[in-house]
N, C-alpha and C positions, 0 to 999 in steps of 0.2 A: 504494500500500500504506500502510495506517495500522496501526501496531503499538501495542499497549498491554500493559504489564506488569500482569497481574491480581494475582499474588502474587510479590513481589520475592524475590530471593535473601536468605538469612538471613546477616547479617554481625555480629549483635549479640553472639555468643558468642566462639568461637575467634578469628575474624578481628579483632574489637575488642581482645581480650586481647593478641594478637600485635602489633597496632599500638601499643597502650599500652606494651608492653614495649620496642618499637623506639624510642619517644619518651621512655621513662623516666617515664611518667605513672602515678601510683599511686592517684589519686583518681577519682571518677566524675563530677566536675563538667563535663568536656568530652565525655562519652560520646555525647551527641546530635550534637555537631559532628563527632566522629571517625567516627561511623556514617555521617553524611551524606558525609563525605570518602571513605569506603570505597565507598559507592554511586557517587559521582562517578568514582572511580578505576576501578571496574568498567565504567562506561559508556565511559570513555576507552579502556580495554583492548579492549572490544568494537568500538569505532570503529576502533581501530588494527589489530587482528588480523582483523576481519571475523567473529569468533566470539564468542558469548555465553559468558563464562567460567564462571559459576555457574548452576546450574539454577534456572529461574524458570518460573512459569506465565504464558504469554503468549497474546495474541489478535491476529490480523491480520484486517483487513477487506479483502476482495477483491471485484471485480465478479463477479456470477454468470455462469458461463461453462461451456459444454460442452467447452472446450479445457483442457488441462493448464495450471495456473498455479503457479509456484513460490512458496513462502513465502520471504521475504527473510531471516528469522532462521535462523541455523545455530549449532550442530548441533541439529536437532530430535530429541528422544528418543522422544516419543510424541504422537500426535494424539488428543485426547479427545473432540472433537465438532465438528460443523458446524451452524450455525444460519442460517436466512434472516433477513435484516435488512431490514425494510420502511422506506419513506421516513420514517415517524414514529418510527423506532428500536425498533419492536416486534420482538421476536424469537420465532422458532418453531424448534424442532429439526427438522432435515432427517433423514428416515429413512435409515439406513445404506445401504439398497439404492439410494438416489437420488444417491449420490456415490461417487467412487473416490479412494483415497489411494495415494500412492507415496512410501515412505520409503527413501532410499538409504543405503548403508553409510557414505557420506561425511557424513551428517547433513543433507543437503538433502532437502526434502520438497515434494511437489506435490499439488494437489487439483483435482478437476474434478467438475462435476455430470454425472450420467448422464442425468437428465431435467431439463429447464429448467422450473421451476414458475412462471415469469413474475415472478420477483423481481429486484431490481436489484443487491443485494449479499449476500455471505455473510460470516459471522464464523467463523473457524477458531480453535479453542482448542487449545493444545498446550503441552507442556513442552519447554524447550530449555536447553542448557548443556553445557559440556565436562565438568563435574564436579558430582556431586550435592551435595557440601558442601565447605567450606573445606579440610579436611584431604585431600580427594581431588584438589584442584586441582594441576596440575603446578607443580613448585617454581619455575620461572622466571616463570610467570605470577603466582603468589602473591607472590613476592618483588617483582616489578615493581609490583603493585597496592599493596603495603605502602609501597614507596619513593615512589610517586606520592602516596599519601595523606599520608605524612610530609612530603613536599616541599610539598604544598599547605598543610599545617598550619603549616610554617615560614614560608612566604610570607605567610600570613595574619597571623602574629605580627610579621613584619617590615614589614607594611603594603604589600607588593608585590602587584601584580595578577597573576592567574594567566594562563598562556598556554594556547592550545587544543592545542598539541602537547606530548606528554610529554617530559621531559628525556631527553637522549641515553642515559644509563645505563638508564633504564626502557625506551626504545625498543629498545636492544640486547638486553634480556632477552626482549622480546615478539616481536622480528623473526622468529625461527624458527617462530612460530605464525601468522604473517600469511598470510591467504588473499587472493589478488588475483583479480579477475575481469576478463576482457576484455569490453569493451562494444562 
């Protein structure tokens, strides 16, 4: 599976203002850095919880198959289209009658081709995320994202390297949202 974020979550407004308030920053000089840290914290939150926190438009590349294939990103809100992807990366929309979709209440989604048109891969475009915007994000996730971004900002100022695991206080906020899969 290869996922791409086509349109990322918007953090430049409310989320950025809340982080700047948390850090007592009143100028706009660090806005680009703080926005980048918020996106990094969102990515870390998704890696930790197994769920995309804020809604974004995504695309996953899957092998063309007549069998059900799950999308790895959760929770999927809507699937907007399926395209054939040729070896030279040329794309063609697949007619809706030539594929089937299954969107579960849990946010998991699956796709399969009904007819195999002789292509090697398909691109599935969809929107995914727990919340449509920053204010709709559950409080513990939002607070953890802010704390992690603030922590990364402080580490940057102190010249310390960042670690791949979130601090214990952030992990404690996110733990109830963690989805684990048995392999």
